[in-house]
N, C-alpha and C positions, 0 to 999 in steps of 0.2 A: 683828949676829947676823939674820937673815932665818931666815924661819916654816918655814918649810919644817925649817929643824933642831929646830927647841922641838916640830913634830906628828908625833908619836907617839914623845915621851920617854916615859921611865918614868921616876913623878913617887912621892917618894920620905918620909917628916916626917922632923923633923928628927933622931930617932933612926934613920933611914937604913931605915923598915920599909914596903914599899913601898905603896902607897894608888893604882895605876892610871896609865894611860897620858892625855896630851896627847891628849886630839881632836881640840878647834877652841879658837877663841877668840873670844873679843868683844874688842871697839876700841869707844870712843867717839871724838865730833867733840872736838877741844884750843877752845878759844875764836880760836884762830888762824886764818881760812878755811884751806879745804884739807886739816887737818893731821888726823892721828888716830893716836889714842893709845893703847896694847897694855892695857887692863883689867881683862882678867880670866883663868884659864885656863879649861878645860871636859875634864875628868879623872873617867875612864871606866874601871867595872871588864875591861872588852873590847877589845884593842886590835884598831885600824883596821875596827869598825862604823862608818859612818854615820846620822847620827841624820836624815837625807832629812827635814829639815823639824818629824821630831814630835816633840819635845823643843818645841815653839810649842806653849799649852795650846791653842790653836783648830784645831789641824790631828787628827781624830781616823777622819779618810775614805780608803781601805778599811777598817772595824773593826781586820781583820785585823791588817793590818798597822800600827795606830794599836797592839794589843794586845800583838803582836811587840815591835815598838823600844824599849816604854816598858817593857816588862819585861826585856827583857837589859839597859836603859839605869839599868836600880834602881842605886842608891847614885852613880849620878855625880852629881859638885862642881861646884861656881862658885866658883875660889877668886880674891881679889884677887891683880893681879901683886904690890900692895904684901906677899904672904904670903910672893914666894920671896926664897930666902936665897944661893942659888945656882943656878949653870946651869955641867954639865959637859958633857962626848958623852956621850950619846942618854942623862941624868938632871938630874932638876931637882928640888933638893932645899926642902924650908919653912922657913918660924922655926919654933921653939917654939913650941910656943900659937897656932896658925897659925889663920885664921877660914877660914870657908868658907858656904856654905849649899847643900842639896840640888837638884840639876837639873829630877833627874825622877818622881814621888811613885809609884807604884805600891801597889793594895792588897793586900796579901798578896806582898810580895819583900819576900825576908828583902833589910837593910841593912849593909853592909860594918862 
């Protein structure tokens, strides 16, 4: 599998309920030199909307952009790669009772 096959895939829970779209991924360096391994998926409610670095806690300028991007990505999740049960054409199915953590928290934004 190549990364472009995974990006923009629909993500569903074990019952098939949609959670969002794969917007990005996170890698970690393995103990072997010059090797990276897929660590987690960044799943957001909107398709094809970039973060432009505003998912990082220190990015807050210009204020208007920071507000818009954080509001747009409210409800985004970081889902560990181990929680993926299977990958089909353009979709990712998660394990039952998968673990996740919120990526972006915005005061007053609705959570999914």
